[in-house]
PDB file of N, CA, C and O in Angstrom:
ATOM      1  N   MET A   1      84.661 131.399 153.106  1.00  0.00           N
ATOM      2  CA  MET A   1      83.996 130.958 152.089  1.00  0.00           C
ATOM      3  C   MET A   1      83.954 131.986 151.159  1.00  0.00           C
ATOM      4  O   MET A   1      84.693 131.994 150.174  1.00  0.00           O
ATOM      5  N   MET A   2      82.945 133.065 151.457  1.00  0.00           N
ATOM      6  CA  MET A   2      82.534 133.943 150.756  1.00  0.00           C
ATOM      7  C   MET A   2      83.412 134.550 150.266  1.00  0.00           C
ATOM      8  O   MET A   2      83.320 134.735 149.052  1.00  0.00           O
ATOM      9  N   MET A   3      84.566 135.084 150.963  1.00  0.00           N
ATOM     10  CA  MET A   3      85.839 135.750 150.029  1.00  0.00           C
ATOM     11  C   MET A   3      86.698 135.312 149.423  1.00  0.00           C
ATOM     12  O   MET A   3      87.803 135.697 149.806  1.00  0.00           O
ATOM     13  N   MET A   4      86.694 134.447 148.366  1.00  0.00           N
ATOM     14  CA  MET A   4      88.211 133.449 147.652  1.00  0.00           C
ATOM     15  C   MET A   4      88.779 133.981 146.838  1.00  0.00           C
ATOM     16  O   MET A   4      88.133 134.968 146.487  1.00  0.00           O
ATOM     17  N   MET A   5      89.484 133.902 146.421  1.00  0.00           N
ATOM     18  CA  MET A   5      90.624 134.055 145.517  1.00  0.00           C
ATOM     19  C   MET A   5      90.302 134.379 144.243  1.00  0.00           C
ATOM     20  O   MET A   5      90.739 133.523 143.472  1.00  0.00           O
ATOM     21  N   MET A   6      89.762 135.194 143.734  1.00  0.00           N
ATOM     22  CA  MET A   6      89.845 134.800 141.919  1.00  0.00           C
ATOM     23  C   MET A   6      90.799 134.503 141.678  1.00  0.00           C
ATOM     24  O   MET A   6      91.882 135.073 141.816  1.00  0.00           O
ATOM     25  N   THR A   7      90.299 132.748 140.935  1.00  0.00           N
ATOM     26  CA  THR A   7      91.509 131.843 140.403  1.00  0.00           C
ATOM     27  C   THR A   7      90.400 131.554 139.056  1.00  0.00           C
ATOM     28  O   THR A   7      89.219 131.825 138.838  1.00  0.00           O
ATOM     29  N   ASP A   8      91.368 130.937 138.402  1.00  0.00           N
ATOM     30  CA  ASP A   8      90.450 130.051 137.325  1.00  0.00           C
ATOM     31  C   ASP A   8      89.381 129.426 137.413  1.00  0.00           C
ATOM     32  O   ASP A   8      88.639 129.478 136.432  1.00  0.00           O
ATOM     33  N   ASP A   9      89.159 129.016 138.030  1.00  0.00           N
ATOM     34  CA  ASP A   9      87.928 128.187 138.713  1.00  0.00           C
ATOM     35  C   ASP A   9      86.601 129.227 139.092  1.00  0.00           C
ATOM     36  O   ASP A   9      85.453 128.823 138.908  1.00  0.00           O
ATOM     37  N   ASP A  10      86.845 130.457 139.580  1.00  0.00           N
ATOM     38  CA  ASP A  10      85.826 131.108 139.901  1.00  0.00           C
ATOM     39  C   ASP A  10      85.638 131.346 138.453  1.00  0.00           C
ATOM     40  O   ASP A  10      84.480 131.074 138.138  1.00  0.00           O
ATOM     41  N   ASP A  11      86.455 131.813 137.315  1.00  0.00           N
ATOM     42  CA  ASP A  11      86.143 132.389 136.455  1.00  0.00           C
ATOM     43  C   ASP A  11      85.164 131.218 135.602  1.00  0.00           C
ATOM     44  O   ASP A  11      84.134 131.403 134.954  1.00  0.00           O
ATOM     45  N   ASP A  12      85.627 130.450 135.771  1.00  0.00           N
ATOM     46  CA  ASP A  12      84.368 129.076 135.283  1.00  0.00           C
ATOM     47  C   ASP A  12      82.992 128.803 135.471  1.00  0.00           C
ATOM     48  O   ASP A  12      82.227 128.224 134.700  1.00  0.00           O
ATOM     49  N   ASP A  13      82.613 129.622 137.363  1.00  0.00           N
ATOM     50  CA  ASP A  13      81.813 129.682 137.933  1.00  0.00           C
ATOM     51  C   ASP A  13      81.064 130.637 137.282  1.00  0.00           C
ATOM     52  O   ASP A  13      79.947 130.497 136.784  1.00  0.00           O
ATOM     53  N   ASP A  14      81.907 131.825 137.328  1.00  0.00           N
ATOM     54  CA  ASP A  14      80.794 133.034 136.151  1.00  0.00           C
ATOM     55  C   ASP A  14      80.495 132.392 134.655  1.00  0.00           C
ATOM     56  O   ASP A  14      79.507 132.616 133.956  1.00  0.00           O
ATOM     57  N   ASP A  15      81.278 131.794 134.448  1.00  0.00           N
ATOM     58  CA  ASP A  15      80.148 131.538 133.519  1.00  0.00           C
ATOM     59  C   ASP A  15      79.566 130.343 133.913  1.00  0.00           C
ATOM     60  O   ASP A  15      80.521 129.718 133.453  1.00  0.00           O
ATOM     61  N   ASP A  16      79.090 129.755 134.206  1.00  0.00           N
ATOM     62  CA  ASP A  16      78.531 128.104 134.973  1.00  0.00           C
ATOM     63  C   ASP A  16      76.607 129.679 135.400  1.00  0.00           C
ATOM     64  O   ASP A  16      75.386 129.526 135.358  1.00  0.00           O
ATOM     65  N   ASP A  17      77.363 130.668 135.670  1.00  0.00           N
ATOM     66  CA  ASP A  17      76.372 131.172 136.098  1.00  0.00           C
ATOM     67  C   ASP A  17      75.325 131.533 134.853  1.00  0.00           C
ATOM     68  O   ASP A  17      74.159 131.176 134.682  1.00  0.00           O
ATOM     69  N   ASP A  18      76.182 132.367 134.066  1.00  0.00           N
ATOM     70  CA  ASP A  18      75.734 132.487 132.332  1.00  0.00           C
ATOM     71  C   ASP A  18      75.059 131.494 131.642  1.00  0.00           C
ATOM     72  O   ASP A  18      74.291 131.460 130.681  1.00  0.00           O
ATOM     73  N   ASP A  19      75.699 130.473 132.614  1.00  0.00           N
ATOM     74  CA  ASP A  19      74.801 129.553 131.328  1.00  0.00           C
ATOM     75  C   ASP A  19      73.168 129.225 132.419  1.00  0.00           C
ATOM     76  O   ASP A  19      72.023 129.098 131.984  1.00  0.00           O
ATOM     77  N   ASP A  20      73.536 129.177 133.580  1.00  0.00           N
ATOM     78  CA  ASP A  20      72.226 129.439 134.188  1.00  0.00           C
ATOM     79  C   ASP A  20      70.990 130.323 134.038  1.00  0.00           C
ATOM     80  O   ASP A  20      69.779 130.179 134.210  1.00  0.00           O
ATOM     81  N   ASP A  21      72.125 131.674 133.490  1.00  0.00           N
ATOM     82  CA  ASP A  21      70.811 132.629 132.829  1.00  0.00           C
ATOM     83  C   ASP A  21      70.526 132.657 131.598  1.00  0.00           C
ATOM     84  O   ASP A  21      70.287 133.738 131.062  1.00  0.00           O
ATOM     85  N   ASP A  22      70.494 131.598 130.964  1.00  0.00           N
ATOM     86  CA  ASP A  22      70.112 132.009 129.937  1.00  0.00           C
ATOM     87  C   ASP A  22      69.443 130.221 129.821  1.00  0.00           C
ATOM     88  O   ASP A  22      69.005 129.986 128.695  1.00  0.00           O
ATOM     89  N   ASP A  23      69.330 128.960 130.873  1.00  0.00           N
ATOM     90  CA  ASP A  23      68.695 128.270 130.717  1.00  0.00           C
ATOM     91  C   ASP A  23      67.349 128.949 132.015  1.00  0.00           C
ATOM     92  O   ASP A  23      66.225 128.707 131.576  1.00  0.00           O
ATOM     93  N   ASP A  24      67.319 129.436 132.935  1.00  0.00           N
ATOM     94  CA  ASP A  24      66.885 130.428 132.432  1.00  0.00           C
ATOM     95  C   ASP A  24      65.487 130.795 131.827  1.00  0.00           C
ATOM     96  O   ASP A  24      64.279 130.610 131.976  1.00  0.00           O
ATOM     97  N   ASP A  25      66.471 131.469 131.006  1.00  0.00           N
ATOM     98  CA  ASP A  25      65.424 132.297 129.759  1.00  0.00           C
ATOM     99  C   ASP A  25      64.759 131.214 129.378  1.00  0.00           C
ATOM    100  O   ASP A  25      63.603 131.030 129.758  1.00  0.00           O
ATOM    101  N   ASP A  26      65.507 130.214 128.445  1.00  0.00           N
ATOM    102  CA  ASP A  26      64.650 129.375 127.978  1.00  0.00           C
ATOM    103  C   ASP A  26      63.714 128.713 129.175  1.00  0.00           C
ATOM    104  O   ASP A  26      62.691 128.266 128.656  1.00  0.00           O
ATOM    105  N   ASP A  27      63.718 128.655 129.569  1.00  0.00           N
ATOM    106  CA  ASP A  27      62.046 128.547 130.727  1.00  0.00           C
ATOM    107  C   ASP A  27      61.531 128.864 130.788  1.00  0.00           C
ATOM    108  O   ASP A  27      60.497 128.199 130.852  1.00  0.00           O
ATOM    109  N   ASP A  28      61.420 130.531 130.874  1.00  0.00           N
ATOM    110  CA  ASP A  28      60.453 131.933 130.761  1.00  0.00           C
ATOM    111  C   ASP A  28      59.874 131.043 129.303  1.00  0.00           C
ATOM    112  O   ASP A  28      58.713 130.655 129.172  1.00  0.00           O
ATOM    113  N   ASP A  29      61.269 130.789 128.019  1.00  0.00           N
ATOM    114  CA  ASP A  29      59.954 131.034 127.100  1.00  0.00           C
ATOM    115  C   ASP A  29      59.480 130.432 127.373  1.00  0.00           C
ATOM    116  O   ASP A  29      58.603 130.743 128.178  1.00  0.00           O
ATOM    117  N   ASP A  30      59.616 129.009 126.959  1.00  0.00           N
ATOM    118  CA  ASP A  30      59.451 127.872 127.277  1.00  0.00           C
ATOM    119  C   ASP A  30      57.446 127.441 128.190  1.00  0.00           C
ATOM    120  O   ASP A  30      56.600 126.621 127.831  1.00  0.00           O
ATOM    121  N   ASP A  31      57.429 128.539 129.483  1.00  0.00           N
ATOM    122  CA  ASP A  31      56.503 128.828 130.197  1.00  0.00           C
ATOM    123  C   ASP A  31      55.741 129.462 129.302  1.00  0.00           C
ATOM    124  O   ASP A  31      54.548 129.160 129.272  1.00  0.00           O
ATOM    125  N   ASP A  32      56.279 130.528 128.333  1.00  0.00           N
ATOM    126  CA  ASP A  32      55.238 131.591 127.888  1.00  0.00           C
ATOM    127  C   ASP A  32      54.311 130.709 126.284  1.00  0.00           C
ATOM    128  O   ASP A  32      53.304 130.956 125.620  1.00  0.00           O
ATOM    129  N   ASP A  33      55.150 129.885 126.281  1.00  0.00           N
ATOM    130  CA  ASP A  33      54.867 128.719 124.896  1.00  0.00           C
ATOM    131  C   ASP A  33      53.421 127.387 125.680  1.00  0.00           C
ATOM    132  O   ASP A  33      52.513 126.636 125.324  1.00  0.00           O
ATOM    133  N   ASP A  34      53.988 127.782 126.638  1.00  0.00           N
ATOM    134  CA  ASP A  34      53.292 126.835 127.615  1.00  0.00           C
ATOM    135  C   ASP A  34      51.762 127.349 128.369  1.00  0.00           C
ATOM    136  O   ASP A  34      51.128 126.688 129.192  1.00  0.00           O
ATOM    137  N   ASP A  35      51.506 128.300 127.990  1.00  0.00           N
ATOM    138  CA  ASP A  35      50.519 129.574 128.444  1.00  0.00           C
ATOM    139  C   ASP A  35      49.895 129.164 127.245  1.00  0.00           C
ATOM    140  O   ASP A  35      48.820 128.566 127.197  1.00  0.00           O
ATOM    141  N   ASP A  36      50.631 129.517 126.215  1.00  0.00           N
ATOM    142  CA  ASP A  36      49.850 129.839 125.124  1.00  0.00           C
ATOM    143  C   ASP A  36      48.999 128.846 124.204  1.00  0.00           C
ATOM    144  O   ASP A  36      48.165 129.094 123.333  1.00  0.00           O
ATOM    145  N   ASP A  37      49.516 127.583 124.719  1.00  0.00           N
ATOM    146  CA  ASP A  37      49.295 126.742 124.421  1.00  0.00           C
ATOM    147  C   ASP A  37      47.935 125.866 125.137  1.00  0.00           C
ATOM    148  O   ASP A  37      47.305 124.970 124.575  1.00  0.00           O
ATOM    149  N   ASP A  38      47.671 126.455 126.658  1.00  0.00           N
ATOM    150  CA  ASP A  38      46.678 125.461 127.637  1.00  0.00           C
ATOM    151  C   ASP A  38      45.563 127.401 126.746  1.00  0.00           C
ATOM    152  O   ASP A  38      44.407 127.276 126.343  1.00  0.00           O
ATOM    153  N   ASP A  39      46.133 128.486 126.695  1.00  0.00           N
ATOM    154  CA  ASP A  39      44.874 129.391 126.182  1.00  0.00           C
ATOM    155  C   ASP A  39      44.250 128.621 124.933  1.00  0.00           C
ATOM    156  O   ASP A  39      43.064 128.921 124.800  1.00  0.00           O
ATOM    157  N   ASP A  40      44.703 127.726 123.991  1.00  0.00           N
ATOM    158  CA  ASP A  40      44.239 127.204 122.621  1.00  0.00           C
ATOM    159  C   ASP A  40      43.297 125.930 123.311  1.00  0.00           C
ATOM    160  O   ASP A  40      42.133 125.531 123.281  1.00  0.00           O
ATOM    161  N   ASP A  41      44.235 125.676 123.769  1.00  0.00           N
ATOM    162  CA  ASP A  41      43.215 124.235 124.644  1.00  0.00           C
ATOM    163  C   ASP A  41      42.117 124.737 125.591  1.00  0.00           C
ATOM    164  O   ASP A  41      41.202 123.937 125.783  1.00  0.00           O
ATOM    165  N   ASP A  42      42.061 125.683 126.090  1.00  0.00           N
ATOM    166  CA  ASP A  42      40.497 126.290 126.323  1.00  0.00           C
ATOM    167  C   ASP A  42      39.364 126.661 125.501  1.00  0.00           C
ATOM    168  O   ASP A  42      38.193 126.301 125.380  1.00  0.00           O
ATOM    169  N   ASP A  43      40.255 127.639 124.906  1.00  0.00           N
ATOM    170  CA  ASP A  43      38.891 127.657 122.827  1.00  0.00           C
ATOM    171  C   ASP A  43      39.181 126.320 122.798  1.00  0.00           C
ATOM    172  O   ASP A  43      39.034 126.055 123.991  1.00  0.00           O
ATOM    173  N   ASP A  44      39.403 125.579 122.417  1.00  0.00           N
ATOM    174  CA  ASP A  44      38.967 124.076 122.096  1.00  0.00           C
ATOM    175  C   ASP A  44      37.447 123.888 123.048  1.00  0.00           C
ATOM    176  O   ASP A  44      36.228 124.007 122.920  1.00  0.00           O
ATOM    177  N   ASP A  45      38.453 123.525 124.025  1.00  0.00           N
ATOM    178  CA  ASP A  45      36.896 123.412 125.541  1.00  0.00           C
ATOM    179  C   ASP A  45      35.690 124.019 124.735  1.00  0.00           C
ATOM    180  O   ASP A  45      34.732 123.508 124.155  1.00  0.00           O
ATOM    181  N   ASP A  46      35.989 124.927 124.870  1.00  0.00           N
ATOM    182  CA  ASP A  46      34.382 126.032 124.539  1.00  0.00           C
ATOM    183  C   ASP A  46      34.189 125.793 123.396  1.00  0.00           C
ATOM    184  O   ASP A  46      32.986 125.599 123.221  1.00  0.00           O
ATOM    185  N   ASP A  47      34.904 125.678 122.275  1.00  0.00           N
ATOM    186  CA  ASP A  47      34.368 125.328 121.471  1.00  0.00           C
ATOM    187  C   ASP A  47      33.285 123.790 120.882  1.00  0.00           C
ATOM    188  O   ASP A  47      32.562 123.537 119.918  1.00  0.00           O
ATOM    189  N   ASP A  48      33.821 122.972 122.338  1.00  0.00           N
ATOM    190  CA  ASP A  48      33.472 121.939 122.261  1.00  0.00           C
ATOM    191  C   ASP A  48      32.374 121.803 123.317  1.00  0.00           C
ATOM    192  O   ASP A  48      32.145 120.650 123.682  1.00  0.00           O
ATOM    193  N   ASP A  49      31.780 122.618 123.775  1.00  0.00           N
ATOM    194  CA  ASP A  49      30.558 122.959 125.168  1.00  0.00           C
ATOM    195  C   ASP A  49      29.718 123.305 124.106  1.00  0.00           C
ATOM    196  O   ASP A  49      28.611 122.769 124.095  1.00  0.00           O
ATOM    197  N   ASP A  50      30.150 124.480 122.761  1.00  0.00           N
ATOM    198  CA  ASP A  50      28.718 124.830 122.257  1.00  0.00           C
ATOM    199  C   ASP A  50      28.620 123.646 121.161  1.00  0.00           C
ATOM    200  O   ASP A  50      27.762 123.853 120.303  1.00  0.00           O
ATOM    201  N   ASN A  51      29.321 122.483 121.041  1.00  0.00           N
ATOM    202  CA  ASN A  51      28.538 121.521 120.286  1.00  0.00           C
ATOM    203  C   ASN A  51      27.471 121.156 120.888  1.00  0.00           C
ATOM    204  O   ASN A  51      26.296 121.180 120.520  1.00  0.00           O
ATOM    205  N   ASP A  52      28.423 120.485 122.758  1.00  0.00           N
ATOM    206  CA  ASP A  52      27.606 119.883 123.425  1.00  0.00           C
ATOM    207  C   ASP A  52      25.795 120.668 123.405  1.00  0.00           C
ATOM    208  O   ASP A  52      24.637 120.257 123.321  1.00  0.00           O
ATOM    209  N   ASP A  53      26.582 122.113 123.550  1.00  0.00           N
ATOM    210  CA  ASP A  53      24.429 122.719 123.909  1.00  0.00           C
ATOM    211  C   ASP A  53      23.883 122.703 122.707  1.00  0.00           C
ATOM    212  O   ASP A  53      22.653 122.720 122.693  1.00  0.00           O
ATOM    213  N   ASP A  54      24.821 122.655 120.990  1.00  0.00           N
ATOM    214  CA  ASP A  54      24.160 122.058 120.249  1.00  0.00           C
ATOM    215  C   ASP A  54      23.222 121.159 119.984  1.00  0.00           C
ATOM    216  O   ASP A  54      22.294 121.305 119.189  1.00  0.00           O
ATOM    217  N   ASP A  55      23.506 120.012 120.794  1.00  0.00           N
ATOM    218  CA  ASP A  55      23.153 118.767 121.364  1.00  0.00           C
ATOM    219  C   ASP A  55      22.496 117.936 121.628  1.00  0.00           C
ATOM    220  O   ASP A  55      22.108 116.872 121.147  1.00  0.00           O
ATOM    221  N   ASP A  56      22.303 118.872 123.014  1.00  0.00           N
ATOM    222  CA  ASP A  56      21.346 119.344 124.130  1.00  0.00           C
ATOM    223  C   ASP A  56      20.065 119.486 123.509  1.00  0.00           C
ATOM    224  O   ASP A  56      19.085 118.744 123.578  1.00  0.00           O
ATOM    225  N   ASN A  57      20.300 120.986 122.643  1.00  0.00           N
ATOM    226  CA  ASN A  57      19.262 121.704 121.895  1.00  0.00           C
ATOM    227  C   ASN A  57      18.697 120.972 121.315  1.00  0.00           C
ATOM    228  O   ASN A  57      17.511 120.840 121.618  1.00  0.00           O
ATOM    229  N   ASP A  58      19.306 120.066 120.109  1.00  0.00           N
ATOM    230  CA  ASP A  58      18.584 119.197 118.598  1.00  0.00           C
ATOM    231  C   ASP A  58      17.770 117.848 119.824  1.00  0.00           C
ATOM    232  O   ASP A  58      16.926 117.203 119.203  1.00  0.00           O
ATOM    233  N   GLU A  59      17.840 117.606 120.621  1.00  0.00           N
ATOM    234  CA  GLU A  59      17.313 116.524 121.867  1.00  0.00           C
ATOM    235  C   GLU A  59      16.648 116.964 122.026  1.00  0.00           C
ATOM    236  O   GLU A  59      15.721 116.158 122.101  1.00  0.00           O
ATOM    237  N   MET A  60      16.048 118.630 122.303  1.00  0.00           N
ATOM    238  CA  MET A  60      14.778 118.972 123.182  1.00  0.00           C
ATOM    239  C   MET A  60      14.153 119.336 122.541  1.00  0.00           C
ATOM    240  O   MET A  60      12.945 119.525 122.687  1.00  0.00           O
ATOM    241  N   MET A  61      14.953 119.580 121.452  1.00  0.00           N
ATOM    242  CA  MET A  61      13.717 119.819 119.987  1.00  0.00           C
ATOM    243  C   MET A  61      13.105 118.249 119.586  1.00  0.00           C
ATOM    244  O   MET A  61      11.950 118.090 119.192  1.00  0.00           O
ATOM    245  N   ILE A  62      13.814 117.445 119.709  1.00  0.00           N
ATOM    246  CA  ILE A  62      12.975 116.033 119.245  1.00  0.00           C
ATOM    247  C   ILE A  62      11.829 115.496 120.204  1.00  0.00           C
ATOM    248  O   ILE A  62      10.804 114.866 119.947  1.00  0.00           O
ATOM    249  N   MET A  63      12.414 116.013 121.521  1.00  0.00           N
ATOM    250  CA  MET A  63      11.713 115.436 122.394  1.00  0.00           C
ATOM    251  C   MET A  63      10.342 116.406 122.846  1.00  0.00           C
ATOM    252  O   MET A  63       9.394 115.999 123.518  1.00  0.00           O
ATOM    253  N   LEU A  64      10.491 117.649 122.346  1.00  0.00           N
ATOM    254  CA  LEU A  64       9.647 118.530 121.934  1.00  0.00           C
ATOM    255  C   LEU A  64       8.143 118.119 120.882  1.00  0.00           C
ATOM    256  O   LEU A  64       6.917 118.091 120.993  1.00  0.00           O
ATOM    257  N   MET A  65       9.094 117.881 119.970  1.00  0.00           N
ATOM    258  CA  MET A  65       8.359 117.675 118.546  1.00  0.00           C
ATOM    259  C   MET A  65       7.421 115.989 119.020  1.00  0.00           C
ATOM    260  O   MET A  65       6.346 115.548 118.615  1.00  0.00           O
ATOM    261  N   MET A  66       8.202 115.552 119.797  1.00  0.00           N
ATOM    262  CA  MET A  66       7.562 113.711 120.211  1.00  0.00           C
ATOM    263  C   MET A  66       6.203 114.135 121.021  1.00  0.00           C
ATOM    264  O   MET A  66       5.226 113.387 120.994  1.00  0.00           O
ATOM    265  N   MET A  67       6.189 115.183 121.633  1.00  0.00           N
ATOM    266  CA  MET A  67       5.698 115.587 123.038  1.00  0.00           C
ATOM    267  C   MET A  67       3.937 116.328 121.975  1.00  0.00           C
ATOM    268  O   MET A  67       2.812 116.411 122.468  1.00  0.00           O
ATOM    269  N   ILE A  68       4.212 116.596 120.990  1.00  0.00           N
ATOM    270  CA  ILE A  68       2.938 117.326 120.231  1.00  0.00           C
ATOM    271  C   ILE A  68       2.520 116.296 119.197  1.00  0.00           C
ATOM    272  O   ILE A  68       1.419 116.285 118.645  1.00  0.00           O
ATOM    273  N   MET A  69       3.777 115.197 118.931  1.00  0.00           N
ATOM    274  CA  MET A  69       2.559 114.513 118.188  1.00  0.00           C
ATOM    275  C   MET A  69       2.015 113.512 119.120  1.00  0.00           C
ATOM    276  O   MET A  69       1.066 112.870 118.671  1.00  0.00           O
ATOM    277  N   LEU A  70       2.400 113.230 120.319  1.00  0.00           N
ATOM    278  CA  LEU A  70       1.659 112.594 120.867  1.00  0.00           C
ATOM    279  C   LEU A  70       0.494 113.046 121.537  1.00  0.00           C
ATOM    280  O   LEU A  70      -0.332 112.263 122.006  1.00  0.00           O
ATOM    281  N   THR A  71       0.418 113.985 121.585  1.00  0.00           N
ATOM    282  CA  THR A  71      -0.557 114.760 121.873  1.00  0.00           C
ATOM    283  C   THR A  71      -1.537 114.555 120.899  1.00  0.00           C
ATOM    284  O   THR A  71      -2.602 114.051 121.257  1.00  0.00           O
ATOM    285  N   LEU A  72      -1.321 114.932 119.441  1.00  0.00           N
ATOM    286  CA  LEU A  72      -1.816 115.234 118.288  1.00  0.00           C
ATOM    287  C   LEU A  72      -2.741 113.628 118.171  1.00  0.00           C
ATOM    288  O   LEU A  72      -3.951 113.467 118.335  1.00  0.00           O
ATOM    289  N   ILE A  73      -1.986 112.880 117.929  1.00  0.00           N
ATOM    290  CA  ILE A  73      -2.329 111.099 118.687  1.00  0.00           C
ATOM    291  C   ILE A  73      -3.353 110.986 119.052  1.00  0.00           C
ATOM    292  O   ILE A  73      -4.320 110.383 118.585  1.00  0.00           O
ATOM    293  N   THR A  74      -3.163 111.822 120.319  1.00  0.00           N
ATOM    294  CA  THR A  74      -4.379 111.193 121.436  1.00  0.00           C
ATOM    295  C   THR A  74      -5.598 111.786 121.484  1.00  0.00           C
ATOM    296  O   THR A  74      -6.616 111.487 122.108  1.00  0.00           O
ATOM    297  N   MET A  75      -5.243 113.028 120.432  1.00  0.00           N
ATOM    298  CA  MET A  75      -6.925 113.937 120.146  1.00  0.00           C
ATOM    299  C   MET A  75      -7.025 113.170 119.225  1.00  0.00           C
ATOM    300  O   MET A  75      -8.153 112.884 118.824  1.00  0.00           O
ATOM    301  N   MET A  76      -5.920 112.632 118.641  1.00  0.00           N
ATOM    302  CA  MET A  76      -6.931 112.250 117.194  1.00  0.00           C
ATOM    303  C   MET A  76      -8.028 111.019 117.546  1.00  0.00           C
ATOM    304  O   MET A  76      -9.174 110.850 117.128  1.00  0.00           O
ATOM    305  N   LEU A  77      -7.338 110.348 118.341  1.00  0.00           N
ATOM    306  CA  LEU A  77      -7.947 109.459 118.647  1.00  0.00           C
ATOM    307  C   LEU A  77      -9.541 109.071 119.784  1.00  0.00           C
ATOM    308  O   LEU A  77     -10.425 108.214 119.798  1.00  0.00           O
ATOM    309  N   MET A  78      -9.203 110.168 120.518  1.00  0.00           N
ATOM    310  CA  MET A  78     -10.312 110.354 121.381  1.00  0.00           C
ATOM    311  C   MET A  78     -11.310 111.049 120.531  1.00  0.00           C
ATOM    312  O   MET A  78     -12.413 111.085 121.075  1.00  0.00           O
ATOM    313  N   LYS A  79     -11.249 111.762 119.053  1.00  0.00           N
ATOM    314  CA  LYS A  79     -12.197 112.150 118.878  1.00  0.00           C
ATOM    315  C   LYS A  79     -12.625 111.395 117.915  1.00  0.00           C
ATOM    316  O   LYS A  79     -13.682 111.567 117.308  1.00  0.00           O
ATOM    317  N   ILE A  80     -11.390 110.043 117.625  1.00  0.00           N
ATOM    318  CA  ILE A  80     -12.648 109.077 117.123  1.00  0.00           C
ATOM    319  C   ILE A  80     -13.287 108.367 117.932  1.00  0.00           C
ATOM    320  O   ILE A  80     -14.402 108.110 117.478  1.00  0.00           O
ATOM    321  N   THR A  81     -13.095 107.913 118.956  1.00  0.00           N
ATOM    322  CA  THR A  81     -13.976 107.258 119.902  1.00  0.00           C
ATOM    323  C   THR A  81     -14.773 107.836 120.070  1.00  0.00           C
ATOM    324  O   THR A  81     -15.696 107.115 119.693  1.00  0.00           O
ATOM    325  N   ILE A  82     -15.239 108.833 120.439  1.00  0.00           N
ATOM    326  CA  ILE A  82     -16.616 110.408 120.456  1.00  0.00           C
ATOM    327  C   ILE A  82     -16.820 109.452 119.885  1.00  0.00           C
ATOM    328  O   ILE A  82     -17.060 108.444 120.550  1.00  0.00           O
ATOM    329  N   LEU A  83     -16.807 109.371 118.428  1.00  0.00           N
ATOM    330  CA  LEU A  83     -17.686 109.743 116.683  1.00  0.00           C
ATOM    331  C   LEU A  83     -18.347 108.329 116.945  1.00  0.00           C
ATOM    332  O   LEU A  83     -19.137 107.855 116.129  1.00  0.00           O
TER     333      LEU A  83
END
């Protein structure tokens, strides 16, 4: 079966092989594009993470300010009660 005579059908098979090669090349290009897209998505995710960190920092600052205010109010109340 390996040793077939060359006929018109064989020529068609060769053409099909060429088409397959072209398809493979296209697939490779698509893969490259997909990889680039993934990298871009990763960058976007990093930006989102940065924003999440900023939100966390804001929340921490608010909590700190609230603690300071509570402490000051408590100190003022204690001073008033002592007087």
